[in-house]
N, C-alpha and C positions, 0 to 999 in steps of 0.2 A: 410517537412515530417520527422517524428520521429518514429523510430521502437523501441519498448519496448519488452524485454524478461525477464520474471520472472524466478527464480530459488530458490532452497532451500526447497521447500515443501517435505512432506514425512509423515511417520507414527511415532507418538510419543505417549507415555503413558501420561495420565493425570498428571499434575504437572511438566512436562518436558518443554523443550525450543526448539525453532526453530528460525533460522534467515533467512528471505527471502531477496532476492536481486531483484532489478529491474534495468537492465542495458539498457542504451539508446544509440542509434546511429542515425546519419543522420543530427542532428543539434546541435547547442551549447546548451548543457543540462542545463547549469546555467540560461538559459532564461525561463525555464519551472517549474512551480510548479507541484508537484507530489502528487498523492493520492493513497491510497490502498482501495480496496473494496473486499467484499467477497460474495459468494453465495452458500448457502447450498441447498441440494436436495429439491425441492418443495417450495423453498422460493425465494423472490425477492433479486436482488443484493442490498447490503447495504454498506454504508460508514464505514470505519474502522479508517483511520487516513490520514492526509495530512501535507505536509511540503511546505514552501515558497521557493522561488527561491534561497535565501541565506541560507536557513536552520534556519533563526532566529525565524520563527514563526511555531508553530505546532498546530494541532487540533487532537482530538480523540473522537471517540464515547464513551459514558459513560461506556459501558460493558467491554472496554479494558483498561480504564485509570488505571495507575499503574501497569499494566502487559505488556503492548506493548510500544515499543519506536520506533519512526521514525526518521531516520537520513539520511543524504546524504554526498556524497564525490563527488564533481563536477569534481574533477581531474580525477576521475575514471569513471565519467558518471553513477553513481550508487546511488540508494536510497535503504535503507535497512529498514526492519521492524523486530526488535527484539521482539520475542514473548516469554514471560515467563509465568510460572504458568498456562499452557495451560489446558483448560477444554474441555470435549467432545462437548459442544455447539460451540466451536471454529472450529470445523470441517466444511470445505468448500472449494471451489476453490477460491483462492485469486488472484485478478487482480491489476496490478498497471496501472495508468493512468496519462497522462501529459497534462498540459494546458498552453497555450502560455503566455508570459510575460506581455502582455497588459492588462491582466484581473485583476480585483480587488480581492485581496486574503482576504477573511473573512470567518468566520465559516458558515455563512448562504449560502454561494455559494459552498464552497469546498465539502460539503456534498452531493451535487447533481451530479449525474453522467453526466448529460447534460453539465456541466460546463467544462468538459474535452474534449480534442481534439483528443487524441490518447490513444489506449489501447493495452495492451499486451494480450497474449493468455491465461494467467493463469497458476497457479500451485496448485496442490491438497494438502491440509493439512488435515490429519486425526488424531484425538486425540482419543485414546482408554481408556476406563474406567477401 
């Protein structure tokens, strides 16, 4: 069992930055790939970014490429999502999720929320115009 806790959300003006953290407990974190998803009011939850177990491979949805960066520090059991040049359309609840190490890490899989085994409770990000 893995427990995930997100933090770092808040209110920021358009063009600003936030760094989200996803901290894990319960199992060896380096055995898990991690993804970030977001859900805006009235919309389905959607993929944002994912990072492999070692941190060597990352994927991003097109709308955040060049603005968001996912990274991880396995010694701290934490994955980060650095969000720069934020836009009002980035407003959403952001969730992190973890997938066990036996799974094949590829873009076609990591963007699907069913690929993940564990989820955090989410953190709100609000970008004002």
